[in-house]
C-alpha positions as a printed NumPy array, in Angstrom:
array([[100.713, 125.832,  68.202],
       [100.04 , 127.945,  71.257],
       [101.71 , 125.339,  73.471],
       [104.756, 125.235,  71.204],
       [104.993, 129.033,  71.235],
       [104.855, 129.029,  75.017],
       [107.701, 126.51 ,  75.144],
       [109.704, 128.621,  72.748],
       [109.033, 131.71 ,  74.851],
       [110.14 , 129.904,  77.989],
       [113.286, 128.66 ,  76.256],
       [114.02 , 132.18 ,  75.053],
       [113.608, 133.493,  78.577],
       [115.99 , 130.838,  79.885],
       [118.572, 131.716,  77.24 ],
       [118.177, 135.422,  78.029],
       [118.555, 134.77 ,  81.768],
       [121.698, 132.657,  81.276],
       [123.204, 135.319,  78.991],
       [122.544, 138.077,  81.513],
       [124.007, 135.958,  84.316],
       [127.16 , 135.313,  82.272],
       [127.592, 139.024,  81.605],
       [127.224, 139.776,  85.311],
       [129.903, 137.207,  86.187],
       [132.333, 138.616,  83.61 ],
       [131.724, 142.18 ,  84.804],
       [132.285, 141.115,  88.397],
       [135.579, 139.443,  87.5  ],
       [136.782, 142.542,  85.647],
       [135.883, 144.721,  88.623],
       [137.734, 142.47 ,  91.024],
       [140.774, 142.371,  88.752],
       [140.914, 146.152,  88.552],
       [140.559, 146.488,  92.31 ],
       [143.465, 144.101,  92.797],
       [145.951, 146.633,  91.452],
       [148.225, 147.842,  94.206],
       [147.106, 145.161,  96.631],
       [149.835, 142.807,  97.777],
       [149.262, 139.197,  96.868],
       [146.442, 140.033,  94.459],
       [145.844, 137.66 ,  91.571],
       [144.38 , 140.326,  89.293],
       [147.851, 141.227,  88.059],
       [148.06 , 137.873,  86.285],
       [145.015, 138.575,  84.105],
       [145.731, 142.229,  83.496],
       [149.422, 142.246,  82.673],
       [150.251, 138.63 ,  81.929],
       [153.412, 138.415,  84.039],
       [155.897, 135.778,  83.075],
       [159.518, 135.077,  83.831],
       [162.309, 137.386,  82.689],
       [164.886, 134.744,  83.513],
       [165.373, 131.042,  83.035],
       [163.904, 129.127,  85.958],
       [167.244, 127.382,  86.383],
       [169.381, 128.916,  89.089],
       [166.726, 130.85 ,  90.959],
       [167.608, 131.419,  94.596],
       [171.243, 130.505,  93.998],
       [174.394, 132.581,  93.853],
       [176.102, 132.546,  90.455],
       [179.82 , 132.72 ,  89.707],
       [179.828, 136.509,  90.092],
       [178.448, 136.303,  93.606],
       [175.038, 137.535,  92.455],
       [171.92 , 136.209,  94.147],
       [169.458, 135.545,  91.323],
       [165.746, 135.606,  92.151],
       [162.758, 134.957,  89.958],
       [161.306, 138.23 ,  88.707],
       [157.763, 139.084,  87.77 ],
       [157.471, 140.498,  84.268],
       [154.687, 142.673,  82.876],
       [153.589, 143.782,  79.425],
       [153.017, 147.435,  80.327],
       [153.218, 149.908,  83.224],
       [150.295, 149.699,  85.661],
       [147.284, 151.973,  85.188],
       [146.977, 154.893,  87.575],
       [145.385, 153.705,  90.819],
       [146.864, 155.902,  93.551],
       [144.86 , 158.893,  94.747],
       [147.196, 161.875,  94.512],
       [144.574, 164.366,  95.72 ],
       [143.495, 162.735,  98.989],
       [146.313, 160.436, 100.068],
       [149.98 , 160.795, 100.981],
       [152.295, 157.844, 100.394],
       [155.335, 156.574, 102.271],
       [157.548, 153.542, 101.701],
       [159.313, 151.537, 104.393],
       [162.303, 149.543, 103.14 ],
       [163.225, 146.665, 105.447],
       [166.68 , 145.16 , 105.025],
       [167.226, 141.452, 105.532],
       [170.186, 142.169, 107.801],
       [168.06 , 144.481, 109.961],
       [167.125, 148.145, 109.874],
       [164.511, 150.162, 108.015],
       [164.536, 153.216, 105.787],
       [161.395, 155.386, 105.637],
       [160.788, 157.32 , 102.43 ],
       [158.3  , 160.073, 101.672],
       [156.939, 159.634,  98.133],
       [156.09 , 162.705,  96.027],
       [152.846, 161.354,  94.568],
       [151.329, 164.792,  93.922],
       [154.349, 165.958,  91.885],
       [155.4  , 162.83 ,  89.953],
       [152.29 , 160.607,  90.118],
       [153.184, 158.176,  87.325],
       [156.58 , 157.359,  88.834],
       [155.186, 156.919,  92.353],
       [152.276, 154.869,  90.99 ],
       [154.768, 152.501,  89.362],
       [156.839, 152.183,  92.543],
       [153.784, 151.575,  94.73 ],
       [152.485, 148.922,  92.335],
       [155.759, 146.996,  92.227],
       [156.258, 147.281,  96.001],
       [152.741, 146.112,  96.828],
       [153.1  , 143.122,  94.553],
       [156.332, 141.996,  96.209],
       [158.556, 142.758,  93.236],
       [161.378, 144.107,  95.406],
       [161.264, 141.323,  98.008],
       [164.661, 139.625,  98.052],
       [166.239, 142.1  ,  95.62 ],
       [169.728, 143.345,  96.484],
       [171.544, 146.68 ,  96.466],
       [173.701, 145.588,  93.539],
       [175.609, 148.845,  93.003],
       [176.71 , 150.887,  96.001],
       [179.322, 153.626,  95.52 ],
       [180.567, 155.635,  98.544],
       [179.989, 159.399,  98.299],
       [177.56 , 158.823,  95.44 ],
       [174.553, 156.484,  95.758],
       [173.107, 153.015,  96.498],
       [171.252, 151.404,  93.594],
       [168.721, 148.553,  93.728],
       [165.535, 147.266,  92.074],
       [167.02 , 144.664,  89.726],
       [166.046, 141.04 ,  90.505],
       [168.958, 139.767,  88.392],
       [171.447, 141.637,  90.576],
       [173.411, 142.679,  87.501],
       [172.002, 146.127,  86.73 ],
       [170.388, 144.945,  83.495],
       [167.041, 143.609,  84.761],
       [163.627, 145.205,  84.87 ],
       [159.862, 144.577,  85.08 ],
       [159.37 , 143.912,  81.357],
       [158.286, 147.43 ,  80.424],
       [159.73 , 150.943,  80.359],
       [158.149, 154.342,  80.901],
       [159.151, 157.918,  80.232],
       [160.909, 160.361,  82.551],
       [158.786, 162.493,  84.853],
       [160.339, 165.691,  86.229],
       [159.107, 168.44 ,  88.52 ],
       [160.923, 171.761,  88.983],
       [160.673, 171.463,  92.785],
       [162.4  , 168.073,  92.842],
       [166.147, 167.686,  92.416],
       [169.136, 165.76 ,  93.716],
       [170.115, 168.479,  96.18 ],
       [170.698, 166.438,  99.332],
       [171.56 , 163.126, 100.874],
       [168.695, 160.614, 100.865],
       [167.092, 161.609,  97.558],
       [165.278, 158.657,  95.927],
       [165.368, 158.648,  92.13 ],
       [164.847, 156.348,  89.153],
       [167.826, 154.664,  87.527],
       [167.735, 154.417,  83.74 ],
       [169.868, 153.872,  80.671],
       [169.209, 157.201,  78.993],
       [166.787, 157.919,  76.191],
       [166.035, 155.274,  73.597],
       [164.071, 156.219,  70.491],
       [163.324, 159.53 ,  72.164],
       [161.731, 157.966,  75.249],
       [162.839, 157.306,  78.811],
       [163.944, 153.887,  80.003],
       [162.606, 153.803,  83.565],
       [161.463, 150.47 ,  84.953],
       [162.014, 149.11 ,  88.452],
       [165.544, 150.192,  89.359],
       [166.062, 153.152,  91.673],
       [168.819, 154.679,  93.776],
       [169.257, 156.659,  96.99 ],
       [171.897, 159.383,  97.119],
       [174.639, 159.618,  99.757],
       [175.457, 163.196,  98.747],
       [173.93 , 165.936,  96.553],
       [174.207, 164.988,  92.87 ],
       [172.759, 167.934,  90.972],
       [174.227, 166.687,  87.703],
       [171.48 , 164.042,  87.636],
       [168.616, 166.565,  87.717],
       [166.047, 166.819,  84.942],
       [166.396, 170.604,  84.917],
       [169.322, 172.944,  84.344],
       [170.347, 175.401,  87.052],
       [168.51 , 178.079,  85.028],
       [165.251, 176.191,  85.47 ],
       [164.991, 175.016,  81.874],
       [164.502, 171.322,  81.189],
       [167.68 , 169.478,  80.205],
       [168.186, 167.795,  76.87 ],
       [168.231, 164.207,  78.086],
       [169.595, 162.976,  74.778],
       [172.988, 164.278,  75.837],
       [172.749, 164.773,  79.613],
       [172.062, 162.351,  82.435],
       [168.477, 162.862,  83.619],
       [166.796, 161.015,  86.477],
       [163.297, 161.305,  87.938],
       [163.248, 162.159,  91.645],
       [160.204, 160.614,  93.355],
       [160.986, 160.534,  97.069],
       [163.262, 161.371,  99.985],
       [164.474, 159.502, 103.061],
       [162.889, 160.987, 106.188],
       [164.081, 158.377, 108.688],
       [166.806, 155.733, 108.748],
       [169.794, 157.659, 107.393],
       [172.025, 155.524, 109.614],
       [170.651, 152.415, 107.908],
       [171.299, 153.987, 104.514],
       [174.902, 154.611, 105.579],
       [175.235, 150.95 , 106.613],
       [174.468, 149.537, 103.149],
       [177.497, 147.538, 102.031],
       [179.688, 148.993,  99.3  ],
       [179.507, 146.939,  96.125],
       [180.916, 147.231,  92.602],
       [178.935, 144.804,  90.381],
       [181.89 , 144.55 ,  88.02 ],
       [184.248, 143.084,  90.609],
       [182.035, 141.8  ,  93.461],
       [182.209, 138.151,  94.46 ],
       [179.397, 138.3  ,  97.005],
       [175.791, 139.432,  96.808],
       [174.761, 142.907,  97.926],
       [172.584, 143.721, 100.941],
       [169.115, 142.236, 100.529],
       [165.782, 144.041, 100.714],
       [163.45 , 141.932, 102.835],
       [160.365, 143.826, 101.688],
       [159.019, 147.294, 100.906],
       [155.779, 148.273, 102.633],
       [153.666, 151.143, 101.339],
       [151.856, 153.31 , 103.878],
       [148.99 , 155.699, 103.095],
       [147.883, 158.667, 105.183],
       [145.14 , 161.25 , 104.756],
       [147.45 , 163.994, 105.991],
       [151.2  , 164.55 , 105.375]])
């Protein structure tokens, strides 16, 4: 009986050891997945957000009858969790155009952290690579961020507006989120954004008096950055009306996020 009990004890120890080892492996995988957020080429995004395709696989990389270059888009179930450090780090984005030229943008992470967090996540995961400036209107703005090139695409989720009283569309080079207004009382921000050619105060989230606008009736857009270098490249972006265009818009080669400990 003693021998049998010893065997049972040893078997129990083995089972306990294997169980603990399994828990350690699972915990390690979760940790690695969480760390992968915001890191370009990371595989953690697959497990955490279950990206799929927002488009049919047929026709990817080809130009359709409207002259739109269609690329395969990543799709996510929800906005990314907060991973940027708004207290210790300052963020910048460098947009490289396929035709040449770069635009450097200062991101306002300490004033609109959720919006910047979303932009950094999508940029670092290559979401904007190959995406075109599908809507470019002289004396107004250049819009991009839609992999379908039609103005109707997005990352698979939407998030609410985020305004700050210090941020408005008061100059050329303001970077702001494109949206389709409020739906069910919530904002419709996703991946699309625009850069202004001129001041467009009518798009602010606040009235001139400083009170927040009623976005049910007024156009409201979340400012999250400003061009600090490359205005000449911004001016060179080809004019394009998606309703009548027969060729694709200027292509974004990639967007690189830079972090600094000081502004």
